[in-house]
C-alpha positions in Angstrom: 68.5 244.1 185.8 68.7 241.3 188.2 70.3 237.8 187.8 68.6 235.0 189.2 69.3 231.5 190.6 66.7 228.7 190.3 66.1 225.4 191.4 65.3 222.8 188.3 63.2 219.8 188.7 65.8 217.5 190.0 66.5 219.9 192.9 69.6 221.4 191.7 70.5 225.1 191.8 71.3 226.7 188.4 72.1 230.4 187.8 72.6 233.0 187.0 70.2 234.1 184.7 68.7 237.3 183.5 64.9 237.3 183.2 64.9 237.0 179.4 67.4 234.0 179.8 64.9 232.4 182.3 62.2 232.4 179.6 64.5 230.0 177.5 64.9 227.8 180.8 61.1 227.2 180.7 60.7 227.9 184.3 57.2 227.7 185.8 55.2 229.8 188.5 56.1 227.3 191.2 59.9 227.4 190.4 62.0 228.6 193.4 64.1 231.4 192.5 66.5 233.9 194.3 68.4 237.0 193.4 70.6 239.7 195.4 68.2 241.5 197.8 65.9 238.6 198.5 66.0 237.2 202.0 64.7 233.9 200.9 63.9 231.8 197.7 60.5 232.7 196.3 58.1 231.0 193.7 58.9 232.6 190.4 55.2 233.7 190.2 55.4 235.7 193.3 58.4 238.1 191.7 57.0 240.9 189.9 60.1 241.4 187.7 59.4 237.8 186.2 55.6 238.2 185.8 56.0 238.6 181.9 57.3 235.0 181.9 53.7 233.8 182.7 51.6 236.2 180.4 50.0 234.0 177.8 47.3 234.4 175.3 43.7 233.4 176.5 43.6 229.7 175.2 47.0 229.0 176.3 46.2 230.6 179.7 43.1 228.2 180.2 45.5 225.4 179.6 48.0 226.7 182.0 45.5 226.8 184.6 44.2 223.1 183.9 48.3 222.1 184.4 49.0 224.0 187.5 50.5 221.9 190.2 49.2 223.2 193.8 51.9 224.9 195.8 53.9 222.6 198.1 53.3 223.3 201.9 55.8 224.9 204.1 58.9 222.7 205.4 58.3 220.1 202.8 61.5 217.9 202.0 62.2 219.8 198.7 62.4 223.2 200.6 64.5 221.7 203.3 67.1 220.6 200.7 67.4 224.3 199.6 68.4 225.5 203.1 71.4 223.2 204.0 73.4 224.5 206.9 76.7 226.1 206.4 79.7 223.7 206.7 82.1 224.4 209.5 84.4 227.1 208.8 87.4 226.1 210.9 88.4 229.7 211.2 88.9 229.6 215.2 90.8 226.4 215.0 93.1 227.6 211.9 94.0 230.9 213.7 94.8 229.0 216.9 97.0 226.4 215.2 98.8 229.2 213.3 99.4 231.6 216.2 99.9 229.7 219.3 102.5 227.3 218.1 104.5 230.2 216.6 104.2 231.9 220.0 105.1 229.1 222.3 107.7 227.1 220.0 108.8 229.8 217.5 108.1 227.2 214.7 107.7 228.9 211.3 106.2 225.6 210.2 103.0 226.6 212.0 102.6 229.4 209.4 101.2 226.8 207.2 98.0 227.5 209.1 97.6 230.6 206.9 96.4 228.2 204.1 93.8 227.1 206.5 92.8 230.5 207.4 92.4 231.4 203.6 90.2 228.2 203.0 88.2 229.2 206.2 87.3 232.7 205.1 86.1 231.3 201.9 83.4 229.0 203.3 80.8 231.6 204.6 81.5 233.8 201.3 80.7 230.8 199.1 77.7 229.8 201.3 76.1 233.3 201.2 76.4 233.4 197.5 74.6 230.0 197.3 77.4 228.0 196.1 77.1 225.2 198.6 79.5 222.7 197.0 82.3 225.5 196.9 81.5 226.0 200.5 81.8 222.5 201.3 85.1 222.1 199.5 86.8 225.0 201.4 85.5 223.7 204.6 87.1 220.2 203.9 90.4 222.0 202.8 90.3 224.2 205.7 89.9 221.2 208.0 92.7 219.4 206.4 95.1 222.1 206.6 94.1 222.9 210.1 94.9 219.2 211.1 98.2 219.3 209.2 99.4 222.4 211.1 98.3 220.9 214.5 100.0 217.7 213.9 103.3 219.7 212.9 102.9 221.5 216.2 102.6 218.2 218.1 105.7 216.9 216.2 107.6 220.0 217.0 106.8 219.8 220.7 107.9 216.3 220.7 111.1 217.0 219.2 111.7 219.8 221.6 111.2 217.7 224.5 113.3 214.7 223.2 116.1 217.3 222.5 115.8 218.8 226.0 115.9 215.3 227.5 119.0 214.3 225.4 120.6 217.7 226.3 120.0 217.4 230.0 120.7 213.7 230.2 124.0 214.0 228.5 124.9 217.2 230.3 124.0 215.5 233.6 126.0 212.6 232.6 128.9 214.9 231.9 128.7 216.8 235.1 128.7 213.8 237.4 131.8 212.4 235.4 133.5 216.0 236.1 132.8 215.6 239.9 134.4 212.4 240.0 137.6 213.8 238.3 137.7 216.8 240.8 137.6 214.5 243.7 140.1 212.4 242.7 
């Protein structure tokens, strides 16, 4: 038995429900539903497994016919809200800010990027399951940890540059003083 998601009157996704549970939710023929194996959302009246939800006695059926709202045309604002684009995954960026600083600087702090990689991997998974809010939250977290790791890398590079400058500056000063001692 399939479990279904549906879009309620306010445009919010709800689910999952068995077909029997959908009866308690009072969905209508025009209610958009989705279950695993479907490519796109369909109207509940078009899904054969849910046809029993709309079977009624003769008098109720005539009343239902009078109350049916015409189907919405393709590409309406209502349907566009359902197909929101997938949030940015940050996967490439998180891998780069994890591996490259470690290779070039040997900074173990760049391994914080692994947190970003984990959140990045979750974005597409949540989106494909239909949980847009969780996908967006994972995307935001992946972006945050990618940026944190990037700025740690920049700070580490600046620290190395300052250390090298001080080392060669002091060493150069020391060597010039040694030359004066040798010549005297």
